[in-house]
C-alpha positions, 0 to 999 in steps of 0.5 A, a space after each residue: 727436036 725431042 727424042 722419045 726414048 725408052 729407059 734403058 734399065 741398064 743405064 745408071 744416068 737414064 734410071 737417075 734422072 727419070 726416077 729424079 724427075 718422078 720425084 721432083 714431081 710426085 714425091 713419095 721417094 726414090 725406092 718407091 719408083 724404082 719398085 713401081 717401075 721395075 728398075 731392078 728388074 725383080 718382077 715378072 711383069 710387062 712395063 714400059 718407061 718412055 722417056 724424053 732426055 735433054 741436057 742431062 735432064 729427063 724432061 718428060 716421062 710416062 709409063 705403061 703397064 700392059 695386062 691381060 683383061 677377060 671380056 667374056 672369057 675372051 683375053 685382050 691386051 690392054 695398056 695402062 697409063 701412069 707416072 706422066 710427069 713433065 720438068 716445070 721448064 718445059 711444060 707447054 711444048 706438046 711433050 706430054 701428047 708427043 709421048 702419050 702418041 708414041 705410047 699408042 703406036 708402040 702399043 699396036 705394035 704389042 697387039 694391045 686391044 686398047 690403052 686407057 688412063 684415069 684422066 686426072 685434070 692436069 692430062 685429061 685435055 691432052 688425052 681428049 685431043 689425042 682421041 682418048 674418049 670418056 668410058 665409064 665413071 668410077 663409084 667411091 665408097 667412103 667411110 668416115 672413122 674420126 673427126 678432126 675437131 678437138 670437141 671429138 677427142 673423147 669420141 676418137 679416144 673411145 674408137 680406140 679403146 673399143 677397137 682393141 676389144 673387137 679386134 681380139 673376138 675375130 678368130 675367122 680373120 686372118 692375113 693370106 699369102 699371095 698364092 692363096 689370094 691369087 688362087 682364090 681369085 682364079 677360081 672366082 674371076 668366071 663369075 664376071 663379065 670383065 675381069 682382068 688376070 691376076 697371076 702371083 706374079 703380077 701381085 707380088 709386084 702389085 703389092 710388094 710395097 717398099 713401105 709395107 703398107 698392103 695387107 690381104 685379109 681372107 675370111 674363113 668359114 667353120 671348116 676353115 676355108 677360105 671364103 672372101 678376101 680383102 686387100 687393104 692398103 694404109 696411108 699415113 691418114 687412111 685406108 684404102 680398100 684396094 680389092 674385095 672379093 667374096 665366094 658365094 655368101 656376102 656375109 664373110 666379106 661383111 665380116 671383112 668390112 667390120 674387121 677393117 673398120 675395127 683396124 681402123 679404130 684401133 690406129 688412132 691416126 686413121 681419119 677414113 676408109 675409101 674404095 674405089 670401084 669400076 663397078 659395085 653391083 656385086 658388092 655395092 649392097 654389103 658396103 651400104 649396109 656397113 654405112 659407106 657412102 657412095 659417090 660417082 668418082 671425080 675421075 673418069 676412065 678414058 679409053 683409046 681403042 687401037 683395035 677398032 673391032 673392039 666393042 665393050 657393051 655397057 651391060 657387061 660393066 655391071 658385072 665387072 671386077 676389076 682392081 686397078 693396075 697403076 698403085 696410084 690410088 
């Protein structure tokens, strides 16, 4: 009864109906979804958007992004589910499950080893029903910057003034290009048992935010050599650390975390700094030293394995470096 269609990016009608459903479901604006779903074909990424259309409406849609993960240096293609939405008049008809099942079949034909989702509360039951399994929980690092209570106005003002002084003193930190970031990561990735591909083309799409909220900062040694990178996203009232890598000495990542805090103090609208990582073994200590609160994230990773020979021993997860690719932080 309900036919699943791969979004035709040459069809203005299909595009408008799909983006309208996404914007009505989540907000963020049409330009955001045009960019995220690569509607104009500006980026060299592997992304597929599936839709169900009825009566001049897109009544359900889900996106799958395919990338490459390296486990003990062996490459595996994987897909991540994101932007699942169902029109309010067509919910509880099993459309989301139908889309998920279709995507699993589609991915198996694309040499994809596994499909995963972060599984929010609304989608979790459907994912479990289709055979997705809890795999591991992410860890969240949180640092409070300001307090909203009126009695703290004076304290917040002092933070802003102090932030101006601190930022001026960081001569060894500057914004770096995507090319520098990609090259730096490529030189470090062999240190990890598990990581994902971060090509320049992929990073251009990943960080080319329509509202310009991403920044990539680098920390340099006295010889002007890049030693650590931190990717920062700014929202209305918070910072989100998307990625954090250091070469050998954790000191340089520590400098970047302190710099991030000084930027937060400088911006009077920033309330807190968050960071979510799949594992904290490599950088947990530097977050703790900067007084971040470490907790398990609310959502766990749900995995659907398409290749029965695929296994990830849990001890390898202790040495995992990974940046989310769905842009839904």
